[in-house]
C-alpha positions in Angstrom: 18.4 3.4 39.8 17.7 1.0 37.0 14.3 -0.4 36.3 15.4 -3.9 37.2 16.7 -2.9 40.6 13.4 -1.0 41.3 11.6 -4.2 40.5 13.8 -6.2 42.8 12.9 -3.8 45.7 9.2 -4.2 44.9 9.5 -7.9 44.9 11.5 -7.9 48.2 8.8 -5.8 49.9 5.9 -8.0 48.7 7.7 -11.3 49.4 9.1 -10.4 52.8 8.4 -13.3 55.1 6.5 -15.3 52.5 7.0 -19.1 52.6 9.3 -19.1 55.6 7.3 -21.4 57.9 9.0 -24.7 57.7 6.8 -26.4 60.4 3.4 -25.9 58.8 4.0 -24.4 55.4 2.0 -21.2 56.2 2.4 -18.8 53.2 2.3 -15.7 55.4 4.9 -15.5 58.2 3.3 -16.6 61.5 3.0 -14.3 64.5 4.9 -15.6 67.5 3.4 -14.1 70.7 5.4 -16.2 73.2 7.3 -14.1 75.6 9.8 -16.9 76.3 11.3 -19.9 74.6 12.6 -23.2 75.9 16.2 -24.2 76.0 17.3 -27.5 74.3 19.0 -28.4 77.6 21.3 -27.1 80.3 23.1 -24.0 78.9 21.9 -24.8 75.4 20.0 -21.9 74.0 18.0 -22.0 70.8 18.0 -19.0 68.3 15.4 -17.3 70.5 15.2 -17.4 74.3 13.3 -14.3 75.4 11.2 -11.9 73.3 12.8 -8.7 74.5 16.1 -10.0 73.1 14.8 -11.8 70.0 11.5 -12.8 68.5 10.9 -14.7 65.3 8.2 -12.3 63.9 10.3 -9.2 64.8 13.4 -10.8 63.2 11.5 -11.4 60.0 10.4 -7.8 59.8 13.9 -6.5 60.7 15.5 -8.7 58.0 12.9 -7.4 55.4 13.8 -3.7 56.1 17.5 -4.5 56.2 17.2 -6.1 52.8 15.3 -3.1 51.3 17.8 -0.7 52.8 20.7 -3.0 51.7 22.2 -3.0 55.1 23.6 -5.7 57.5 21.6 -5.5 60.7 18.0 -4.4 61.2 16.7 -3.6 64.7 13.0 -3.1 65.3 12.0 -0.7 68.1 8.8 0.1 69.9 8.5 3.6 68.4 10.3 5.8 65.9 11.6 7.9 68.8 12.9 4.7 70.4 15.1 4.2 67.3 16.3 7.8 67.7 17.1 7.2 71.4 18.9 4.0 70.5 21.3 5.9 68.3 22.1 8.2 71.2 23.5 5.2 73.1 26.6 5.5 70.8 27.4 8.8 72.5 29.3 9.5 75.7 29.6 12.8 77.7 32.6 14.0 75.7 31.2 13.1 72.3 29.6 15.7 69.9 26.4 15.2 68.0 25.6 17.4 65.0 21.9 17.8 64.1 19.9 19.9 61.5 18.1 22.9 62.9 14.9 21.9 61.2 14.6 18.2 62.2 11.4 16.6 63.5 10.3 18.3 66.7 10.3 15.1 68.8 13.9 14.4 67.8 14.9 18.1 68.5 13.4 17.9 71.9 15.2 14.6 72.8 18.6 15.8 71.6 18.4 19.2 73.3 17.2 17.8 76.6 19.8 15.0 76.7 22.5 17.5 75.9 21.3 19.7 78.8 21.7 16.7 81.0 25.2 16.3 79.8 24.8 13.0 77.9 26.7 14.5 74.9 27.6 17.8 73.3 25.3 19.2 70.7 25.7 21.4 67.6 22.6 22.6 65.8 23.2 23.9 62.3 21.6 24.4 58.9 23.4 21.5 57.1 23.0 23.3 53.8 25.1 26.2 55.1 28.6 25.0 54.0 30.4 27.3 56.4 28.3 26.1 59.4 28.8 22.5 58.4 32.6 22.9 58.0 32.8 24.6 61.5 30.7 21.8 63.0 32.9 19.1 61.5 36.0 20.8 62.7 34.9 20.0 66.2 35.4 16.3 65.3 31.9 15.1 66.1 31.2 11.4 66.9 27.9 11.4 65.0 26.2 13.6 62.3 22.4 13.1 62.0 20.7 14.0 58.7 17.0 14.3 58.0 16.3 14.5 54.2 13.6 15.5 53.3 13.2 17.4 56.5 10.0 17.6 58.5 8.0 19.8 57.9 9.7 22.0 55.3 10.9 19.3 52.9 14.5 20.6 52.8 17.0 18.4 51.0 20.5 17.6 52.1 23.1 16.0 49.8 23.6 12.9 51.8 26.6 11.6 49.8 28.4 14.9 50.2 27.7 15.2 54.0 28.7 11.5 54.5 32.0 12.0 52.8 32.8 15.1 54.8 31.7 13.5 58.0 33.7 10.3 57.5 36.8 12.5 56.7 36.8 13.6 60.4 35.9 10.2 61.8 32.1 10.8 62.3 29.3 8.3 61.8 26.3 9.4 59.8 22.7 8.5 60.6 19.8 9.4 58.2 16.1 9.7 59.0 14.5 8.1 55.9 10.9 8.2 57.3 9.5 10.6 54.6 10.5 8.4 51.7 10.8 4.8 52.7 13.5 2.4 51.3 11.7 2.3 48.0 12.4 6.0 47.2 15.8 6.5 49.0 18.5 4.3 50.3 20.9 6.4 52.5 23.3 3.5 53.2 24.1 3.4 49.4 24.8 7.1 49.6 27.4 6.6 52.3 25.4 6.7 55.6 26.3 4.3 58.4 22.8 4.1 59.9 19.3 4.6 58.5 16.2 4.8 60.6 12.4 5.1 60.2 9.3 5.6 62.1 7.5 2.5 60.8 4.3 4.1 62.0 4.4 6.0 58.8 4.8 4.8 55.2 6.2 1.3 56.0 3.1 0.3 57.9 0.9 2.7 56.1 -2.4 2.2 57.8 -2.2 4.4 60.9 -2.7 1.4 63.3 0.8 0.7 64.5 3.4 2.7 66.3 6.9 1.5 65.7 10.5 2.2 64.5 13.4 0.4 62.8 17.1 1.1 62.5 19.4 -0.5 59.9 23.2 -0.4 60.0 25.7 -0.8 57.1 28.3 -2.6 59.2 27.4 -5.7 61.1 29.6 -4.8 64.1 27.8 -1.5 64.6 24.4 -3.3 64.3 25.4 -5.8 66.9 26.5 -3.0 69.2 23.1 -1.2 68.8 21.2 -4.5 69.1 22.9 -5.1 72.5 21.7 -1.6 73.6 18.2 -2.1 72.3 17.9 -5.3 74.5 19.7 -3.7 77.4 17.3 -0.6 77.7 14.3 -2.6 76.6 13.0 -0.7 73.6 12.5 -3.6 71.1 9.2 -3.8 69.2 6.4 -6.2 70.0 5.6 -9.3 67.9 2.1 -8.1 67.0 3.2 -4.7 65.9 6.0 -6.3 63.8 3.4 -8.6 62.2 1.2 -5.7 61.3 4.1 -3.6 59.9 5.3 -6.6 57.9 1.8 -6.9 56.4 1.7 -3.2 55.6 5.1 -3.4 54.0 3.8 -5.8 51.3 1.6 -3.1 49.8 4.1 -0.3 50.1 5.1 -0.4 46.4 1.5 0.2 45.2 0.7 2.6 47.9 3.7 4.8 47.4 3.0 4.9 43.7 -0.5 6.3 44.3 0.6 8.6 47.1 3.2 10.2 44.8 0.8 10.6 41.9 -1.7 12.4 44.1 0.9 14.5 45.8 2.3 15.9 42.6 -1.2 17.0 41.5 -1.9 18.5 44.9 1.4 20.4 44.7 0.6 21.9 41.3 -2.9 22.8 42.5 -1.5 24.6 45.5 1.2 26.4 43.5 -1.5 28.0 41.4 -3.9 28.7 44.2 -4.1 32.5 45.2 -4.5 31.6 48.9 -1.0 30.1 49.0 2.1 32.1 49.6 4.7 29.3 49.1 4.6 25.6 48.4 7.4 23.3 49.7 7.5 20.1 47.6 10.8 18.6 46.1 8.8 17.4 43.1 8.3 21.0 41.9 11.1 22.4 39.7 10.8 25.6 41.8 11.9 23.8 44.9 15.4 24.7 45.9 16.3 21.0 46.5 14.7 19.7 43.3 18.1 18.7 41.7 19.3 17.0 44.8 16.1 15.0 45.0 16.4 13.9 41.4 20.0 12.8 42.1 19.6 10.8 45.4 15.9 9.8 45.3 13.9 7.6 43.0 10.7 9.5 43.7 9.6 12.7 45.3 7.4 11.2 48.0 4.0 12.5 49.2 4.7 15.0 51.9 4.3 18.7 51.2 3.8 21.9 53.2 2.8 25.4 52.3 2.5 28.9 53.7 -1.1 30.1 53.8 -2.0 33.8 53.3 -3.9 35.4 56.1 -2.2 34.2 59.3 -3.5 32.0 62.0 -7.2 33.1 61.4 -6.9 31.8 57.9 -5.4 28.6 59.2 -8.3 28.2 61.6 -10.9 28.8 58.8 -9.2 26.3 56.5 -9.2 23.5 59.1 -12.8 24.3 60.1 -14.0 23.9 56.5 -12.2 20.6 55.5 -14.4 17.5 55.3 -12.1 14.9 53.8 -8.6 15.8 55.0 -8.3 14.9 58.7 -6.6 17.4 61.1 -4.2 15.0 62.9 -0.6 14.3 63.6 1.4 11.6 61.9 1.7 10.8 58.2 2.2 8.1 55.7 -1.2 6.4 56.1 -3.6 5.7 53.2 -5.8 8.6 54.4 -4.9 12.3 53.8 -3.9 14.1 57.0 -3.3 17.8 57.5 -1.5 19.5 60.4 -0.2 22.7 61.8 3.4 21.9 62.7 4.0 24.8 65.1 1.2 23.6 67.5 1.3 19.9 66.7 4.3 17.9 65.5 6.8 20.6 66.5 5.2 21.9 69.6 8.1 20.5 71.7 10.3 23.2 70.2 10.5 26.7 71.6 9.0 29.3 69.3 12.4 30.9 68.8 13.7 27.5 67.6 10.7 27.0 65.3 11.3 30.4 63.7 15.0 29.7 63.3 14.0 26.5 61.5 11.5 28.4 59.3 8.4 27.1 60.9 5.8 29.9 61.1 2.3 30.1 62.4 1.1 30.1 58.7 2.8 26.8 57.8 0.6 23.8 57.1 1.8 20.3 56.3 -0.1 17.7 54.3 0.4 13.9 54.1 -1.3 13.2 50.8 -3.3 10.0 50.9 -4.5 7.6 48.2 -8.1 8.8 48.0 -9.5 9.8 44.6 -7.5 12.9 43.7 -10.6 14.8 42.6 -12.1 14.5 46.1 -8.8 15.7 47.7 -8.6 18.7 45.4 -12.2 19.6 45.9 -11.9 19.5 49.6 -8.8 21.7 49.6 -10.3 24.1 47.1 -13.3 24.7 49.3 -11.3 25.0 52.5 -8.8 27.4 50.9 -11.6 29.6 49.5 -13.2 29.8 52.9 -9.9 30.6 54.6 -9.6 33.9 52.7 -13.2 35.0 53.3 
């Protein structure tokens, strides 16, 4: 991506909703908490009539994300999982969905349980296994879902390659872009039909909102999904949209500091004797490093690692951290550390976790924007104690 196009994305994020109040001239986009809107007259609706269907604040936020992702239609949902569930409305009982074996635990749980209820057919594969991918696509799926980088092992999928192969058999492609945000990766430009985020994470960035958003490349597909979002009642609230829009304005500067810190943490962990393996696409040693350089404009700030010493070492590490907070979620300004097997991916059976490469020694970090020396000092002490 050229420097000028990066600058345009930054400007779009900062200026989202600015100066759009024609009534009072408010610089910041107002928050509209009204649940309902008056009609002009009999059978004469205005742009908005009921907030589940449409809300001015939510519409401003949706348009901002659609602009950043360079898509046609943005749909704001109440949670990230609501956005995932919304995509499932495209599938009927005879349709097939292909998902990665190492996707987010909440998504995996939803897909597998809906498939058990007969809502659709499901194929779970390692999407970097070409033979497995070819066999899955030979089943003529309706939808292929991609998560790149994956949660929690930061595996990369060549989105453009998968999109071309999927389209060749008539499948739609949806990409979870939560780990990177639109500033570091734009899947629609790589061939995807749908991109979605948990806005709880980097887009909002302050761990005080739960929400999701979905953007489609084609307007017709967006209108179809917007109809379903209203129908099943999963659209986001005005207040959450207001807060997420506020968070979006600082995303460019936040993501810059997040990434700077994450790279230093990754190098520190790579050299630490307590660590078996580090998973971070920004390291040349990472198997997906070349793919990341091709389809991303940055490496993000999520990383994971295998700790030597098993679960007892994991427990000691967590007990001796003072700065990093042991908690789920990611993308906030504060550094968070988690144990995927018992936290974010607890909804997966242990056998499925192991198949995806999630062990009891795996630890995930969402690197925050604190002073890097404080982050490294906290990790250094915790890791030393974990091996004692």
